[in-house]
C-alpha positions, 0 to 999 in steps of 0.5 A: 155896550148894549143889552141883548135879552131873550124872551120865551113864549114857547117851550124853546130856550137857547142852550147858552144865552151868554155865548149867543149874546157874545156872538150877536155882539161880534156880528154887529161889530163886524159891521163896524157898529155897536149893539143897542137894545136887542130883544129876541122873542121866541113865539109860536107860528100862530102868534107870528102869523097874526103879527104878520097879518096885523103889522105887515099885511101879509097872510102867510107864515114866516120865521122872523119879523124884525122891528127896528128901534129907529131912535135908539143908539146902536143897532136896536130892535125886537126880533120875533122868531117862530120856533115852529117855523124854524123847526120846519125849516130845519127838517126841510133843509135837513140841518140842525135845529140850533144852527137853523135858529142861529141862521134866523137870528143872524138874518134878523140882525142883518136886516137891522144892519140895513141888509135887504133880501127882496131881490135875487141879488140881495137874497144871495148877499144875505145868504153869504152874510148869514154864513159868515155870521154862523162861522163867527159863532163857531170861532172861539172869541178872545176879547183880549186880542 
């Protein structure tokens, strides 16, 4: 079993880390894979913009940047999430901030699972997978079944 950790560099913090950890593990297991080491790092817009410029050569805001640990066992990586961007997304989409945060978290995990979103077709598939992942969060998990 892997390790999932949460690091907060903003005022934001998840309300129930244990529930989120269980959920992320189930998202990965649904792909018939095992969780390795996952670090969710919650940062500001400015911090993620600087990372986007430095590491990816992109000069625009984004909600998540994912770095895969290629030599680790299991699905592993660092997922940097802009809490500012997620809040703005939630306001624009008129949805709950926490649900949008989970969508972005799932999006990053899906990238680590190998899914892309550069083409329209891939983007549609990614959205469907995000919805499936969000549904898993709301399903009560019984590990004994």
